[in-house]
C-alpha atoms as an extended CHARMM CRD file, in Angstrom:
* protein
*
       108  EXT
         1         1  UNK       CA             27.7850000000      137.6930000000     -115.3740000000  PROA      1               0.0000000000
         2         2  UNK       CA             24.8750000000      139.9170000000     -116.3410000000  PROA      2               0.0000000000
         3         3  UNK       CA             24.7180000000      141.0870000000     -112.7310000000  PROA      3               0.0000000000
         4         4  UNK       CA             28.3160000000      142.2730000000     -112.9310000000  PROA      4               0.0000000000
         5         5  UNK       CA             27.5820000000      144.2370000000     -116.0930000000  PROA      5               0.0000000000
         6         6  UNK       CA             24.5520000000      145.8020000000     -114.4120000000  PROA      6               0.0000000000
         7         7  UNK       CA             26.8150000000      146.7730000000     -111.5080000000  PROA      7               0.0000000000
         8         8  UNK       CA             29.0930000000      148.4120000000     -114.0980000000  PROA      8               0.0000000000
         9         9  UNK       CA             31.9870000000      146.0650000000     -113.4290000000  PROA      9               0.0000000000
        10        10  UNK       CA             34.4060000000      146.1950000000     -116.3440000000  PROA      10              0.0000000000
        11        11  UNK       CA             36.4950000000      143.2590000000     -117.4960000000  PROA      11              0.0000000000
        12        12  UNK       CA             40.0840000000      143.4810000000     -118.6340000000  PROA      12              0.0000000000
        13        13  UNK       CA             42.4980000000      140.8170000000     -119.8290000000  PROA      13              0.0000000000
        14        14  UNK       CA             45.4330000000      140.6110000000     -117.4470000000  PROA      14              0.0000000000
        15        15  UNK       CA             49.0330000000      140.5590000000     -118.5820000000  PROA      15              0.0000000000
        16        16  UNK       CA             50.2360000000      138.0310000000     -116.0220000000  PROA      16              0.0000000000
        17        17  UNK       CA             51.2050000000      134.5120000000     -117.0690000000  PROA      17              0.0000000000
        18        18  UNK       CA             49.6860000000      133.1800000000     -113.8270000000  PROA      18              0.0000000000
        19        19  UNK       CA             45.9960000000      132.2950000000     -113.9860000000  PROA      19              0.0000000000
        20        20  UNK       CA             45.7600000000      133.1190000000     -110.2960000000  PROA      20              0.0000000000
        21        21  UNK       CA             46.8200000000      136.7600000000     -110.6710000000  PROA      21              0.0000000000
        22        22  UNK       CA             43.2640000000      138.1300000000     -110.6230000000  PROA      22              0.0000000000
        23        23  UNK       CA             42.7900000000      141.7310000000     -109.5430000000  PROA      23              0.0000000000
        24        24  UNK       CA             39.7950000000      143.9150000000     -108.7850000000  PROA      24              0.0000000000
        25        25  UNK       CA             40.2970000000      147.6480000000     -108.4740000000  PROA      25              0.0000000000
        26        26  UNK       CA             38.1470000000      150.6850000000     -109.2300000000  PROA      26              0.0000000000
        27        27  UNK       CA             35.3680000000      148.5530000000     -110.7120000000  PROA      27              0.0000000000
        28        28  UNK       CA             37.7090000000      146.6730000000     -113.0840000000  PROA      28              0.0000000000
        29        29  UNK       CA             38.0720000000      142.8970000000     -112.8250000000  PROA      29              0.0000000000
        30        30  UNK       CA             41.3910000000      141.9340000000     -114.4160000000  PROA      30              0.0000000000
        31        31  UNK       CA             41.7130000000      138.2510000000     -115.3020000000  PROA      31              0.0000000000
        32        32  UNK       CA             44.6840000000      136.6930000000     -117.1290000000  PROA      32              0.0000000000
        33        33  UNK       CA             43.9660000000      135.0460000000     -120.4700000000  PROA      33              0.0000000000
        34        34  UNK       CA             42.7650000000      131.4350000000     -120.3240000000  PROA      34              0.0000000000
        35        35  UNK       CA             43.3070000000      129.2410000000     -123.3570000000  PROA      35              0.0000000000
        36        36  UNK       CA             40.6030000000      126.5470000000     -123.5130000000  PROA      36              0.0000000000
        37        37  UNK       CA             41.5560000000      123.5780000000     -125.6830000000  PROA      37              0.0000000000
        38        38  UNK       CA             40.7210000000      119.8890000000     -125.9870000000  PROA      38              0.0000000000
        39        39  UNK       CA             43.1470000000      119.0820000000     -123.1510000000  PROA      39              0.0000000000
        40        40  UNK       CA             41.9000000000      121.7480000000     -120.7160000000  PROA      40              0.0000000000
        41        41  UNK       CA             39.3360000000      119.5390000000     -118.9940000000  PROA      41              0.0000000000
        42        42  UNK       CA             41.7180000000      116.6290000000     -118.4220000000  PROA      42              0.0000000000
        43        43  UNK       CA             44.5420000000      118.9000000000     -117.2680000000  PROA      43              0.0000000000
        44        44  UNK       CA             42.3610000000      120.8440000000     -114.8490000000  PROA      44              0.0000000000
        45        45  UNK       CA             40.7070000000      117.7000000000     -113.4520000000  PROA      45              0.0000000000
        46        46  UNK       CA             44.0970000000      116.0990000000     -112.7760000000  PROA      46              0.0000000000
        47        47  UNK       CA             45.4790000000      119.2650000000     -111.1860000000  PROA      47              0.0000000000
        48        48  UNK       CA             42.3240000000      119.6950000000     -109.0870000000  PROA      48              0.0000000000
        49        49  UNK       CA             42.5810000000      116.1050000000     -107.8330000000  PROA      49              0.0000000000
        50        50  UNK       CA             46.2570000000      116.5890000000     -106.9790000000  PROA      50              0.0000000000
        51        51  UNK       CA             45.5760000000      119.8770000000     -105.2100000000  PROA      51              0.0000000000
        52        52  UNK       CA             42.6960000000      118.4490000000     -103.1910000000  PROA      52              0.0000000000
        53        53  UNK       CA             44.6760000000      115.3610000000     -102.1510000000  PROA      53              0.0000000000
        54        54  UNK       CA             48.1240000000      116.8260000000     -101.5160000000  PROA      54              0.0000000000
        55        55  UNK       CA             47.7330000000      120.5700000000     -100.9680000000  PROA      55              0.0000000000
        56        56  UNK       CA             44.9470000000      120.7420000000      -98.4220000000  PROA      56              0.0000000000
        57        57  UNK       CA             45.5730000000      124.3490000000      -97.3690000000  PROA      57              0.0000000000
        58        58  UNK       CA             46.3300000000      125.7440000000     -100.8280000000  PROA      58              0.0000000000
        59        59  UNK       CA             43.2140000000      125.7020000000     -102.9960000000  PROA      59              0.0000000000
        60        60  UNK       CA             44.4280000000      128.0590000000     -105.7030000000  PROA      60              0.0000000000
        61        61  UNK       CA             43.1460000000      126.0840000000     -108.6920000000  PROA      61              0.0000000000
        62        62  UNK       CA             39.9360000000      125.0890000000     -106.9140000000  PROA      62              0.0000000000
        63        63  UNK       CA             39.2110000000      128.7600000000     -106.1850000000  PROA      63              0.0000000000
        64        64  UNK       CA             40.0870000000      129.7860000000     -109.7500000000  PROA      64              0.0000000000
        65        65  UNK       CA             37.8000000000      127.1460000000     -111.2830000000  PROA      65              0.0000000000
        66        66  UNK       CA             34.9910000000      128.1280000000     -108.9040000000  PROA      66              0.0000000000
        67        67  UNK       CA             35.3380000000      131.7960000000     -109.9010000000  PROA      67              0.0000000000
        68        68  UNK       CA             35.3660000000      130.9790000000     -113.6160000000  PROA      68              0.0000000000
        69        69  UNK       CA             32.3810000000      128.6580000000     -113.1790000000  PROA      69              0.0000000000
        70        70  UNK       CA             30.4510000000      131.5470000000     -111.6220000000  PROA      70              0.0000000000
        71        71  UNK       CA             31.4920000000      133.9400000000     -114.4080000000  PROA      71              0.0000000000
        72        72  UNK       CA             30.9570000000      131.5650000000     -117.3320000000  PROA      72              0.0000000000
        73        73  UNK       CA             27.6020000000      129.8240000000     -117.1570000000  PROA      73              0.0000000000
        74        74  UNK       CA             26.2210000000      130.3530000000     -120.6630000000  PROA      74              0.0000000000
        75        75  UNK       CA             27.3390000000      130.7070000000     -124.2640000000  PROA      75              0.0000000000
        76        76  UNK       CA             26.6370000000      134.4280000000     -123.9690000000  PROA      76              0.0000000000
        77        77  UNK       CA             29.0850000000      134.6700000000     -121.0530000000  PROA      77              0.0000000000
        78        78  UNK       CA             31.7670000000      132.9530000000     -123.1270000000  PROA      78              0.0000000000
        79        79  UNK       CA             31.0260000000      135.3370000000     -125.9810000000  PROA      79              0.0000000000
        80        80  UNK       CA             31.4490000000      138.3400000000     -123.6610000000  PROA      80              0.0000000000
        81        81  UNK       CA             34.7080000000      137.0890000000     -122.1840000000  PROA      81              0.0000000000
        82        82  UNK       CA             35.9280000000      135.7030000000     -125.5070000000  PROA      82              0.0000000000
        83        83  UNK       CA             35.0420000000      138.3590000000     -128.0440000000  PROA      83              0.0000000000
        84        84  UNK       CA             34.5920000000      141.5480000000     -126.0840000000  PROA      84              0.0000000000
        85        85  UNK       CA             37.3110000000      141.1520000000     -123.4880000000  PROA      85              0.0000000000
        86        86  UNK       CA             39.7520000000      138.5450000000     -124.8300000000  PROA      86              0.0000000000
        87        87  UNK       CA             39.9700000000      136.7530000000     -121.4770000000  PROA      87              0.0000000000
        88        88  UNK       CA             39.0140000000      133.3110000000     -122.7950000000  PROA      88              0.0000000000
        89        89  UNK       CA             40.8520000000      132.1340000000     -125.8850000000  PROA      89              0.0000000000
        90        90  UNK       CA             38.6920000000      129.3310000000     -127.2660000000  PROA      90              0.0000000000
        91        91  UNK       CA             40.7350000000      126.7230000000     -129.1510000000  PROA      91              0.0000000000
        92        92  UNK       CA             37.9310000000      124.1420000000     -129.2340000000  PROA      92              0.0000000000
        93        93  UNK       CA             35.7430000000      125.6040000000     -131.9610000000  PROA      93              0.0000000000
        94        94  UNK       CA             32.2760000000      126.8530000000     -131.1320000000  PROA      94              0.0000000000
        95        95  UNK       CA             31.7060000000      128.7160000000     -127.8850000000  PROA      95              0.0000000000
        96        96  UNK       CA             29.4040000000      125.9310000000     -126.7250000000  PROA      96              0.0000000000
        97        97  UNK       CA             32.4880000000      123.6790000000     -126.6560000000  PROA      97              0.0000000000
        98        98  UNK       CA             34.0930000000      125.9300000000     -124.0670000000  PROA      98              0.0000000000
        99        99  UNK       CA             30.8770000000      125.8720000000     -122.0110000000  PROA      99              0.0000000000
       100       100  UNK       CA             30.7300000000      122.0660000000     -122.1020000000  PROA      100             0.0000000000
       101       101  UNK       CA             34.3970000000      121.8760000000     -121.0790000000  PROA      101             0.0000000000
       102       102  UNK       CA             33.8200000000      124.1590000000     -118.0900000000  PROA      102             0.0000000000
       103       103  UNK       CA             30.6320000000      122.4020000000     -117.0040000000  PROA      103             0.0000000000
       104       104  UNK       CA             32.3930000000      119.0220000000     -117.0770000000  PROA      104             0.0000000000
       105       105  UNK       CA             35.5130000000      120.3970000000     -115.4030000000  PROA      105             0.0000000000
       106       106  UNK       CA             33.6230000000      122.0800000000     -112.5860000000  PROA      106             0.0000000000
       107       107  UNK       CA             30.9290000000      119.4560000000     -112.0210000000  PROA      107             0.0000000000
       108       108  UNK       CA             30.8420000000      117.3640000000     -108.8570000000  PROA      108             0.0000000000
């Protein structure tokens, strides 16, 4: 994510209810709010498995998780998205909890 800041990409919380409504225009990456809770990992893993088994040509969640994995790879990244931009709403506790959830969700 540091590379994006160096490239002067700005982040903005999107207003859409759909996680997949991600927009990039004029150097602004707009991402809808993601609420990370204790059930996020289980929910995403189940939805990913369903998508990969039954929706072979529609990888919406897989692509979303891949993008978020690339954006959020450290506690500092969570802090930037969480505090500065309001994109990630952490309902787990410490920011490291959100990192662990994403690493487990996106591993494999």
